[in-house]
KESETI-543595 format. One record per residue (C-alpha): residue in one letter; x, y, z. Coordinates in Angstrom, 1 decimal, decimal comma, m for minus. Layout:
N
{rest:a; xx:X; yy:Y; zz:Z}
...
# end
This chain:
116
{rest:m; xx:10,2; yy:m8,2; zz:m11,6}
{rest:t; xx:9,5; yy:m7,0; zz:m8,1}
{rest:i; xx:12,1; yy:m5,0; zz:m6,1}
{rest:p; xx:11,9; yy:m5,6; zz:m2,3}
{rest:l; xx:11,6; yy:m2,4; zz:m0,2}
{rest:a; xx:14,0; yy:m2,5; zz:2,7}
{rest:t; xx:13,2; yy:m0,3; zz:5,7}
{rest:t; xx:15,5; yy:0,6; zz:8,5}
{rest:g; xx:14,7; yy:m1,3; zz:11,6}
{rest:a; xx:12,6; yy:m3,9; zz:9,8}
{rest:p; xx:14,1; yy:m7,4; zz:10,0}
{rest:l; xx:12,7; yy:m8,5; zz:6,6}
{rest:p; xx:12,4; yy:m6,6; zz:3,3}
{rest:l; xx:8,8; yy:m5,8; zz:2,4}
{rest:d; xx:7,6; yy:m6,2; zz:m1,1}
{rest:q; xx:5,5; yy:m3,2; zz:m2,1}
{rest:a; xx:4,1; yy:m5,0; zz:m5,2}
{rest:r; xx:2,2; yy:m7,5; zz:m3,0}
{rest:r; xx:m0,2; yy:m4,8; zz:m1,7}
{rest:p; xx:m3,4; yy:m4,9; zz:m3,7}
{rest:m; xx:m4,1; yy:m1,3; zz:m4,8}
{rest:n; xx:m7,0; yy:m0,2; zz:m6,9}
{rest:a; xx:m7,1; yy:3,1; zz:m8,9}
{rest:d; xx:m9,3; yy:4,9; zz:m6,3}
{rest:i; xx:m6,7; yy:4,3; zz:m3,5}
{rest:e; xx:m3,8; yy:5,2; zz:m5,7}
{rest:n; xx:m5,4; yy:8,5; zz:m6,7}
{rest:a; xx:m6,5; yy:9,4; zz:m3,2}
{rest:p; xx:m5,4; yy:12,8; zz:m1,9}
{rest:a; xx:m2,0; yy:12,7; zz:m0,1}
{rest:e; xx:m3,5; yy:14,1; zz:3,1}
{rest:l; xx:m6,1; yy:11,3; zz:3,2}
{rest:r; xx:m3,4; yy:8,7; zz:2,7}
{rest:r; xx:m1,2; yy:10,3; zz:5,4}
{rest:i; xx:m4,0; yy:10,3; zz:7,9}
{rest:a; xx:m4,8; yy:6,7; zz:7,2}
{rest:e; xx:m1,2; yy:5,6; zz:7,6}
{rest:e; xx:m1,0; yy:7,6; zz:10,8}
{rest:f; xx:m4,1; yy:5,8; zz:12,2}
{rest:e; xx:m2,6; yy:2,4; zz:11,1}
{rest:s; xx:0,7; yy:3,2; zz:12,9}
{rest:v; xx:m1,2; yy:4,1; zz:16,1}
{rest:f; xx:m3,2; yy:0,8; zz:15,8}
{rest:l; xx:0,0; yy:m1,1; zz:15,2}
{rest:a; xx:1,7; yy:0,5; zz:18,2}
{rest:e; xx:m1,2; yy:m0,6; zz:20,4}
{rest:m; xx:m0,9; yy:m4,1; zz:19,1}
{rest:l; xx:2,9; yy:m4,2; zz:19,5}
{rest:s; xx:3,2; yy:m2,6; zz:22,9}
{rest:p; xx:2,0; yy:m5,7; zz:24,9}
{rest:m; xx:4,8; yy:m7,7; zz:23,2}
{rest:f; xx:7,4; yy:m5,3; zz:24,6}
{rest:e; xx:5,9; yy:m5,0; zz:28,0}
{rest:a; xx:6,7; yy:m8,6; zz:28,7}
{rest:l; xx:10,4; yy:m8,2; zz:28,0}
{rest:d; xx:12,8; yy:m7,7; zz:30,8}
{rest:t; xx:14,3; yy:m4,2; zz:30,9}
{rest:e; xx:17,8; yy:m5,5; zz:31,5}
{rest:g; xx:18,4; yy:m6,2; zz:27,8}
{rest:l; xx:17,9; yy:m3,8; zz:24,9}
{rest:g; xx:18,6; yy:m0,4; zz:26,5}
{rest:g; xx:20,4; yy:m1,4; zz:29,7}
{rest:g; xx:17,2; yy:m1,5; zz:31,8}
{rest:g; xx:16,0; yy:0,9; zz:34,4}
{rest:q; xx:13,7; yy:3,8; zz:34,4}
{rest:g; xx:15,2; yy:5,3; zz:31,3}
{rest:e; xx:14,4; yy:2,3; zz:29,2}
{rest:q; xx:10,8; yy:2,1; zz:30,6}
{rest:m; xx:10,4; yy:5,8; zz:29,6}
{rest:f; xx:11,8; yy:5,4; zz:26,0}
{rest:r; xx:10,4; yy:1,9; zz:25,1}
{rest:p; xx:7,0; yy:3,3; zz:24,1}
{rest:m; xx:8,8; yy:5,7; zz:21,7}
{rest:l; xx:10,7; yy:2,7; zz:20,2}
{rest:v; xx:7,4; yy:0,8; zz:19,7}
{rest:q; xx:5,9; yy:3,8; zz:18,0}
{rest:q; xx:8,8; yy:4,1; zz:15,6}
{rest:y; xx:8,5; yy:0,4; zz:14,8}
{rest:a; xx:4,8; yy:0,9; zz:14,1}
{rest:e; xx:5,4; yy:4,0; zz:11,9}
{rest:s; xx:8,1; yy:2,1; zz:9,9}
{rest:i; xx:5,8; yy:m0,8; zz:9,3}
{rest:s; xx:3,0; yy:1,5; zz:8,3}
{rest:q; xx:5,1; yy:3,5; zz:5,9}
{rest:a; xx:6,6; yy:0,4; zz:4,4}
{rest:g; xx:3,2; yy:m0,9; zz:3,3}
{rest:g; xx:1,6; yy:m1,8; zz:6,6}
{rest:v; xx:m0,8; yy:m4,6; zz:7,1}
{rest:g; xx:m3,6; yy:m3,2; zz:4,9}
{rest:i; xx:m5,5; yy:m1,1; zz:7,5}
{rest:a; xx:m4,5; yy:2,2; zz:5,8}
{rest:d; xx:m5,8; yy:1,0; zz:2,5}
{rest:s; xx:m9,1; yy:0,0; zz:4,1}
{rest:i; xx:m9,4; yy:3,3; zz:5,8}
{rest:v; xx:m8,7; yy:5,2; zz:2,6}
{rest:r; xx:m11,2; yy:3,1; zz:0,7}
{rest:e; xx:m13,9; yy:3,7; zz:3,4}
{rest:l; xx:m13,2; yy:7,5; zz:3,6}
{rest:l; xx:m13,5; yy:7,8; zz:m0,2}
{rest:r; xx:m16,8; yy:5,8; zz:m0,1}
{rest:m; xx:m18,1; yy:8,1; zz:2,7}
{rest:q; xx:m17,1; yy:11,2; zz:0,7}
{rest:q; xx:m18,9; yy:10,0; zz:m2,4}
{rest:q; xx:m22,0; yy:9,2; zz:m0,4}
{rest:v; xx:m22,1; yy:12,7; zz:1,1}
{rest:v; xx:m21,7; yy:14,3; zz:m2,4}
{rest:i; xx:m24,5; yy:12,2; zz:m3,8}
{rest:e; xx:m26,8; yy:12,8; zz:m0,9}
{rest:e; xx:m26,1; yy:16,6; zz:m0,6}
{rest:p; xx:m28,1; yy:17,7; zz:m3,7}
{rest:a; xx:m31,1; yy:15,6; zz:m2,7}
{rest:n; xx:m31,2; yy:17,3; zz:0,7}
{rest:g; xx:m31,0; yy:20,8; zz:m0,8}
{rest:v; xx:m33,8; yy:20,4; zz:m3,3}
{rest:e; xx:m37,3; yy:21,2; zz:m2,0}
{rest:g; xx:m40,4; yy:20,3; zz:m3,9}
# end
């Protein structure tokens, strides 16, 4: 049985169980996961911002210069919420790639230090 994960501000509940996770990603350091989710939220904000630029400012926040100033912050919050609720898979790919790069460095390091 899967329990949907409801997030504030998200129109639909997101199901955490649908995300494919392998053991390496699940056991990744928390700091690595945080950085990957932060990158994903920045990416999502860049993808979402053109959608909001086309909207007339008379609606959501009453329009004017104030809404123009605060709209990017709203878009950033949407992106962070999406990323923290499971995202679109970018964070998982980044974690996987960073772990692969770290393993590659560890394997190559002894070979570089040994002189014959």
